[in-house]
C-alpha positions as CSV (number, residue, x, y, z in Angstrom):
1,V,125.2,-70.4,-107.8
2,G,125.1,-71.7,-104.3
3,D,124.7,-68.0,-102.9
4,N,121.7,-67.5,-105.2
5,V,120.0,-70.9,-104.0
6,D,120.4,-69.8,-100.3
7,A,119.0,-66.5,-100.9
8,G,116.1,-67.9,-102.7
9,E,115.7,-70.5,-99.8
10,E,115.8,-67.6,-97.2
11,C,113.1,-65.7,-99.1
12,A,110.9,-68.8,-99.4
13,T,111.4,-69.6,-95.8
14,D,111.1,-66.0,-94.7
15,G,107.6,-65.8,-96.8
16,S,108.5,-62.1,-97.8
17,C,109.8,-63.0,-101.3
18,A,107.7,-66.1,-102.2
19,P,105.1,-64.5,-104.3
20,E,107.7,-62.5,-106.4
21,E,109.5,-65.6,-107.2
22,S,106.6,-68.2,-107.3
23,A,105.6,-69.3,-111.0
24,P,102.2,-67.6,-111.0
25,A,104.3,-64.4,-111.2
26,E,104.9,-65.2,-115.1
27,A,101.3,-65.6,-115.6
28,V,100.6,-62.1,-114.1
29,P,102.5,-60.3,-117.1
30,A,100.3,-62.4,-119.4
31,E,97.2,-61.2,-117.6
32,E,98.7,-57.6,-117.6
33,T,99.4,-57.6,-121.3
34,P,95.6,-57.2,-122.1
35,A,95.0,-54.4,-119.4
36,E,98.1,-52.7,-120.6
37,A,96.8,-52.9,-124.2
38,A,93.7,-50.8,-123.4
39,P,95.7,-48.1,-121.6
40,A,98.1,-48.0,-124.5
41,E,95.2,-47.4,-126.8
42,A,93.8,-44.7,-124.7
43,V,97.3,-42.9,-124.6
44,E,97.3,-43.1,-128.5
45,E,93.8,-41.3,-128.5
46,E,95.2,-38.4,-126.4
47,D,97.3,-37.1,-129.3
48,P,97.6,-33.4,-128.1
49,K,97.4,-32.5,-132.0
50,C,94.3,-34.3,-132.6
51,P,92.5,-35.7,-129.6
52,S,89.9,-38.4,-130.4
53,R,86.3,-37.9,-130.1
54,P,85.9,-40.5,-127.5
55,H,88.6,-39.0,-125.3
56,V,87.0,-35.6,-125.4
57,I,83.7,-37.0,-124.8
58,R,85.1,-38.9,-121.6
59,C,86.7,-35.5,-120.4
60,A,83.6,-33.7,-121.0
61,A,81.5,-36.1,-119.0
62,K,84.3,-35.8,-116.1
63,Y,84.8,-31.9,-116.0
64,L,81.6,-30.5,-117.6
65,D,78.8,-32.8,-116.3
66,T,78.8,-31.1,-112.9
67,N,75.7,-33.1,-111.7
68,Q,77.0,-36.4,-113.0
69,N,73.8,-37.5,-114.6
70,G,75.4,-38.6,-117.9
71,A,74.1,-35.6,-119.8
72,L,75.7,-32.1,-120.5
73,E,72.7,-29.6,-120.0
74,R,72.5,-26.2,-121.5
75,E,73.2,-24.6,-118.3
76,E,76.3,-26.8,-117.7
77,L,77.6,-25.9,-121.0
78,D,76.7,-22.2,-120.6
79,T,78.4,-22.1,-117.4
80,A,81.6,-23.6,-118.7
81,M,81.7,-21.2,-121.6
82,G,81.2,-18.3,-119.3
83,S,84.2,-19.5,-117.0
84,V,86.7,-19.4,-119.8
85,S,89.4,-16.8,-119.3
86,W,89.4,-13.6,-121.3
87,I,92.7,-14.8,-123.1
88,L,91.2,-17.7,-124.5
89,R,87.9,-16.4,-125.6
90,G,89.0,-16.4,-129.3
91,L,88.9,-20.2,-129.3
92,L,85.1,-19.8,-128.5
93,K,84.4,-18.5,-131.8
94,V,85.9,-21.9,-133.1
95,I,83.4,-24.2,-131.2
96,G,80.6,-21.9,-131.5
97,S,77.8,-20.6,-129.1
98,V,75.9,-22.7,-126.6
99,D,73.2,-22.5,-129.3
100,A,75.4,-23.8,-132.2
101,I,76.8,-26.6,-130.0
102,M,73.3,-27.8,-128.7
103,K,72.0,-27.6,-132.5
104,K,75.0,-29.8,-133.5
105,C,75.2,-32.2,-130.6
106,D,71.7,-32.4,-129.2
107,A,70.2,-35.1,-131.5
108,D,66.9,-35.4,-129.8
109,G,66.4,-31.5,-128.9
110,D,65.7,-32.2,-125.3
111,G,68.0,-29.5,-124.0
112,Q,70.9,-31.7,-122.9
113,I,73.6,-33.8,-124.7
114,T,73.6,-37.4,-123.4
115,I,77.1,-39.0,-123.4
116,E,75.5,-42.2,-124.8
117,E,72.6,-41.4,-127.4
118,D,73.2,-38.0,-128.6
119,M,76.7,-38.3,-128.8
120,E,76.4,-41.6,-130.9
121,A,73.8,-40.0,-133.1
122,T,75.7,-36.9,-134.0
123,K,79.2,-38.5,-134.9
124,E,79.1,-36.5,-138.1
125,T,78.2,-33.0,-136.7
126,C,79.5,-32.8,-133.2
127,L,83.2,-32.8,-132.4
128,A,83.7,-34.1,-135.7
129,T,86.9,-32.4,-136.6
130,C,90.2,-32.7,-135.1
131,F,90.5,-28.8,-134.9
132,K,87.2,-28.4,-132.9
133,R,88.2,-31.3,-130.6
134,M,91.5,-29.7,-130.0
135,A,89.9,-26.3,-129.3
136,F,87.0,-27.9,-127.0
137,K,89.9,-29.7,-125.1
138,S,92.1,-26.8,-124.8
139,L,89.3,-24.6,-123.3
140,F,87.4,-26.8,-120.9
141,F,89.9,-29.6,-119.8
142,P,93.4,-29.1,-121.2
143,D,94.9,-31.6,-118.8
144,C,92.5,-34.4,-119.1
145,T,93.8,-37.8,-119.4
146,E,90.6,-39.7,-119.4
C-alpha cells in the first residue's frame, strides 16, 4: 500500500499523472456516456442488412453531393449512376432510373433533392424500403459509416 501512495505522490509531484488520477476524471465518463450513446445509436442504424434511411441520407450527402450545397441535383445523381461499374449495373434496376428517383424523392419538383425538405417530405416514397436503401448504399457508398 505504501508503494502505491509513493507512486501517486510522485505522479502528483511530477504533474504528469495528476489529470488521470484527479477526481474530475470520474465526471468525464459521466459526460462521455451521453456522447457514447449517440454513436452507439448510429452504429445500430448501420445494420448492413438494413441501413436506416437517415444513415443513407447522410452518406448520400457526403458522397454524392459533390458541390456540398445540401441538395442532390439531377446531374450529380446522373454522374453517380454513370460511374457504377458494369458488374453492379443490375442493382440500378432496383433503385430505378434518374427520372424515377427524382419523381420519388424530389417533392417540390425543382430538379434537386434537398437533404432537409425533400427527404423529409418523401419518407413514404424515397428510400422507403430496406431493400432499396441497401441497394443504394451498396452502389454508391458501400464503406460509408456516417
